[in-house]
C-alpha positions in Angstrom: -21.6 14.7 31.1 -23.3 14.1 27.8 -26.2 16.4 26.6 -28.0 13.5 24.9 -27.0 14.1 21.3 -23.5 12.6 21.5 -21.8 15.8 22.5 -20.0 16.0 25.9 -19.1 19.1 27.8 -17.5 21.8 25.7 -18.8 20.5 22.3 -16.6 17.5 22.3 -18.2 14.5 20.5 -18.3 11.3 22.4 -17.5 8.4 20.1 -18.8 4.9 20.8 -17.6 1.7 19.1 -20.3 1.4 16.4 -19.7 5.1 15.4 -16.4 4.0 14.0 -17.9 1.1 11.9 -18.0 3.0 8.6 -14.4 4.1 9.0 -13.3 0.5 10.1 -15.1 -1.1 7.1 -13.6 1.4 4.7 -10.1 1.0 6.0 -10.5 -2.8 5.6 -11.4 -2.4 2.0 -8.4 -0.1 1.4 -6.0 -2.5 3.1 -7.5 -5.3 0.9 -6.4 -3.3 -2.1 -3.1 -2.2 -0.6 -2.0 -5.8 0.2 -2.1 -6.7 -3.5 -0.1 -3.7 -4.6 3.5 -2.5 -4.2 2.7 -0.5 -1.1 3.7 -3.2 1.5 7.1 -3.2 -0.1 7.6 0.5 0.6 5.7 1.1 3.9 5.4 -0.8 7.2 2.1 -2.4 8.4 1.5 0.3 11.0 1.9 3.1 8.4 -0.4 1.3 6.0 -3.0 0.8 8.7 -2.9 4.3 9.9 -3.1 5.8 6.4 -6.0 3.4 5.6 -7.9 4.7 8.6 -7.1 8.3 7.7 -8.4 7.8 4.1 -11.4 5.8 5.2 -12.3 8.6 7.7 -12.0 11.2 4.9 -14.2 9.2 2.6 -16.8 8.4 5.2 -17.0 12.1 6.3 -17.2 13.3 2.7 -19.9 10.8 1.7 -23.4 12.2 1.3 -25.8 11.7 4.3 -27.1 8.1 4.4 -24.2 6.8 2.3 -21.9 5.7 5.1 -18.8 6.1 2.9 -18.9 2.6 1.3 -21.1 3.4 -1.7 -23.8 1.0 -0.4 -26.3 3.9 0.1 -27.4 2.4 3.4 -29.0 4.5 6.1 -25.9 4.0 8.4 -24.6 7.1 10.0 -21.4 8.6 8.8 -18.3 8.3 11.0 -17.4 11.3 13.1 -14.5 13.3 11.6 -11.3 12.3 13.5 -8.1 14.3 13.3 -5.6 11.4 13.2 -2.6 13.6 12.8 -3.7 15.7 15.8 -4.2 12.5 17.7 -0.7 11.3 16.9 0.8 14.7 17.9 -1.1 14.8 21.2 -0.4 11.2 22.0 3.3 11.4 21.5 4.2 15.0 22.0 1.9 16.4 24.6 1.9 13.6 27.1 5.0 11.8 28.3 3.4 9.2 30.5 5.7 6.4 29.3 8.7 8.8 29.6 9.7 8.1 26.0 11.6 11.0 24.4 10.0 11.9 21.1 12.0 13.7 18.5 9.8 16.5 17.1 11.5 16.4 13.7 11.2 12.6 13.5 7.4 12.9 14.3 7.1 15.4 11.5 8.8 13.1 9.1 6.6 10.2 10.1 3.4 12.3 9.6 4.7 13.5 6.2 5.4 9.9 5.2 1.9 8.7 6.2 0.4 11.7 4.5 2.2 10.7 1.2 1.0 7.2 1.7 -2.6 8.4 2.0 -2.3 9.8 -1.5 -1.0 6.5 -2.8 -3.9 4.7 -1.1 -6.4 7.0 -2.8 -4.8 6.2 -6.2 -5.2 2.4 -5.8 -8.8 2.4 -7.2 -7.2 3.8 -10.4 -5.0 0.7 -10.7 -1.9 2.6 -9.7 1.0 1.2 -7.6 0.6 -2.3 -8.9 -2.9 -2.8 -7.4 -4.1 -6.2 -8.5 -7.8 -5.5 -7.7 -8.5 -2.7 -10.1 -7.9 -2.2 -13.9 -5.8 -5.3 -14.4 -4.9 -6.1 -18.0 -5.5 -9.9 -17.9 -3.8 -10.6 -21.3 -0.6 -8.8 -20.1 -0.8 -10.7 -16.7 -1.1 -14.0 -18.5 2.0 -13.2 -20.6 4.0 -12.4 -17.5 2.7 -15.5 -15.8 3.9 -17.7 -18.7 7.3 -16.1 -18.6 7.6 -16.6 -14.9 6.6 -20.3 -15.2 9.6 -20.8 -17.5 11.9 -19.0 -15.1 14.2 -21.3 -13.0 13.9 -19.0 -10.0 10.7 -21.0 -9.1 12.9 -24.1 -8.6 14.0 -26.9 -10.8 11.5 -28.7 -12.9 10.7 -32.1 -11.3 12.2 -35.1 -13.1 8.9 -36.6 -14.0 7.7 -33.4 -15.7 11.0 -33.0 -17.5 10.6 -36.6 -18.8 7.1 -35.9 -20.1 8.3 -32.7 -21.9 11.1 -34.6 -23.6 8.6 -37.4 -24.7 6.2 -34.8 -26.1 9.0 -33.1 -27.9 10.3 -36.4 -29.3 6.8 -37.4 -30.4 6.2 -34.0 -32.1 9.5 -34.4 -34.0 8.7 -37.9 -35.1 5.3 -36.8 -36.4 6.9 -33.9 -38.2 9.5 -36.1 -39.8 6.8 -38.6 -40.7 4.8 -35.9 -42.4 7.9 -34.7 -44.3 8.6 -38.3 -45.5 5.0 -38.7 -46.6 5.1 -35.5 -48.6 8.2 -36.7 -50.6 
């Protein structure tokens, strides 16, 4: 049973749904940054989600009391510290209720991969890994956009636009020739 302060028998903390709100909200913000970066090209959605939860939990637990981990300085309680790696190990290695054989080496590789991804997610706020939400050089982005617009990979230019471009070009040449004749 519970002793009234959230701890169950043996010092185990009982976690209710709203206790996880700071971690959930932080993970959502991290995923919002990750989705506009190169990370989804390198990692699967499950890996990104798990790593986002891990980083959000770290940030929430490391936040000063009353901060809630989101920088809003609200009086919301911090999330309880959750050992996600320990949960994964216990879920897939200790129990075999679904009778799925788990390769210990493979589990270690997955955990190492998600741990590496956690570091990448922490670096998104610095504008690393192509994150489009932080430290974007808009002038450089506009230049790339102009080059991409000219690229035929986006499909052929519709005939009506092509005709308008030719008309504009012809008109500009006529004006240029007219100015040269007037100068002579």
